[in-house]
C-alpha positions in Angstrom: -14.5 -8.6 -0.3 -17.0 -6.0 0.7 -20.6 -6.2 -0.4 -20.6 -2.6 -1.5 -18.1 -0.1 -2.9 -18.2 3.7 -3.2 -19.6 4.6 -6.6 -16.8 7.0 -7.4 -14.2 4.3 -6.7 -16.1 1.8 -8.8 -16.4 4.1 -11.8 -12.7 4.8 -11.6 -11.8 1.1 -11.2 -14.1 0.2 -14.1 -12.3 2.8 -16.3 -15.3 5.0 -17.0 -13.2 8.0 -15.8 -9.5 8.5 -15.9 -9.1 9.8 -12.4 -11.1 9.3 -9.2 -11.6 13.0 -8.9 -13.2 13.2 -12.3 -15.6 10.4 -11.2 -16.4 12.2 -8.0 -17.1 15.4 -9.9 -19.4 13.6 -12.4 -21.4 12.0 -9.6 -21.7 15.3 -7.8 -22.8 17.1 -11.0 -25.5 14.5 -11.6 -24.0 12.9 -14.7 -24.0 9.5 -13.0 -27.3 7.9 -11.9 -27.7 4.8 -9.7 -30.9 2.9 -10.2 -32.4 5.9 -12.0 -31.7 8.4 -9.2 -29.0 10.9 -8.5 -26.6 9.9 -5.9 -23.6 11.1 -3.9 -19.9 10.0 -4.5 -19.8 8.1 -1.2 -22.9 6.1 -1.9 -22.4 2.3 -2.0 -22.9 0.4 -5.2 -23.8 -3.3 -5.1 -23.8 -6.2 -7.5 -27.0 -6.1 -9.5 -27.4 -2.3 -9.4 -28.0 -0.4 -12.6 -26.2 2.8 -13.4 -25.8 5.4 -16.1 -22.6 7.2 -16.6 -21.9 10.2 -18.9 -18.2 11.3 -19.2 -19.0 14.1 -21.6 -18.1 12.1 -24.8 -20.0 8.9 -24.2 -23.0 7.7 -22.2 -23.3 4.2 -20.9 -26.0 2.2 -19.1 -24.8 -0.9 -17.4 -25.4 -3.5 -14.7 -22.8 -4.2 -12.0 -21.5 -7.7 -12.1 -18.6 -7.5 -9.7 -17.0 -5.0 -7.4 -13.5 -3.6 -7.2 -11.8 -0.7 -5.3 -8.6 -0.9 -7.3 -8.0 0.0 -10.9 -6.7 -3.0 -12.9 -6.3 -3.8 -16.5 -8.9 -3.1 -19.1 -9.9 -6.7 -19.3 -10.5 -6.8 -15.5 -12.4 -3.5 -15.7 -14.8 -4.9 -18.4 -15.5 -7.9 -16.2 -17.0 -5.6 -13.5 -20.1 -4.5 -15.6 -22.3 -5.5 -18.4 -23.6 -2.8 -20.8 -27.3 -3.1 -21.6 -28.4 -3.8 -25.2 -30.2 -0.4 -25.4 -27.0 1.4 -24.4 -25.0 -0.5 -27.0 -27.5 0.3 -29.7 -27.6 4.0 -28.7 -23.8 4.3 -28.7 -23.7 2.5 -32.2 -26.2 5.0 -33.6 -24.3 8.0 -32.3 -21.0 6.5 -33.7 -22.8 6.0 -37.1 -24.1 9.6 -37.0 -20.6 10.9 -36.2 -19.2 8.9 -39.1 -21.1 10.8 -41.6 -21.3 14.2 -40.0 -18.6 15.6 -37.7 -19.5 18.7 -35.8 -16.8 21.3 -36.9 -16.7 23.0 -33.5 -16.2 19.9 -31.4 -12.4 20.2 -31.6 -12.5 23.7 -30.2 -12.2 23.9 -26.4 -13.6 27.1 -25.0 -13.4 30.4 -26.8 -12.2 30.0 -30.4 -8.9 31.6 -31.3 -8.5 34.0 -34.2 -7.3 31.1 -36.4 -10.3 29.0 -35.3 -12.7 31.8 -36.1 -11.3 32.2 -39.6 -11.6 28.5 -40.3 -15.2 28.6 -39.0 -16.0 31.6 -41.2 -14.4 29.9 -44.2 -16.6 26.8 -43.7 -19.7 28.9 -43.7 -20.9 28.3 -40.1 
């Protein structure tokens, strides 16, 4: 096995992103950081590296434990990385916050339709 793997392939194999092209776009846009710095999709990731990944809904901070270029089961994917305790606490706090207050406009993608606008007006936003 190689001692490094492209970061976009790793993020796809570790199931942070559904497709490899989504992982590549996230790295290009700067939503993925490797050891605290922006990187390119073809940059190699090694065991022991720390990365942060934001897929739009969730943000993780994790350490690489193993490498893989192929997408396997969820159990295999979870064995590739270890999430930091700070990241777990941050995600739990966000989940708790969403439990009590749900942003009413989060379900609307793009420009609201006429029906969406009426519902927003009715809710007083």
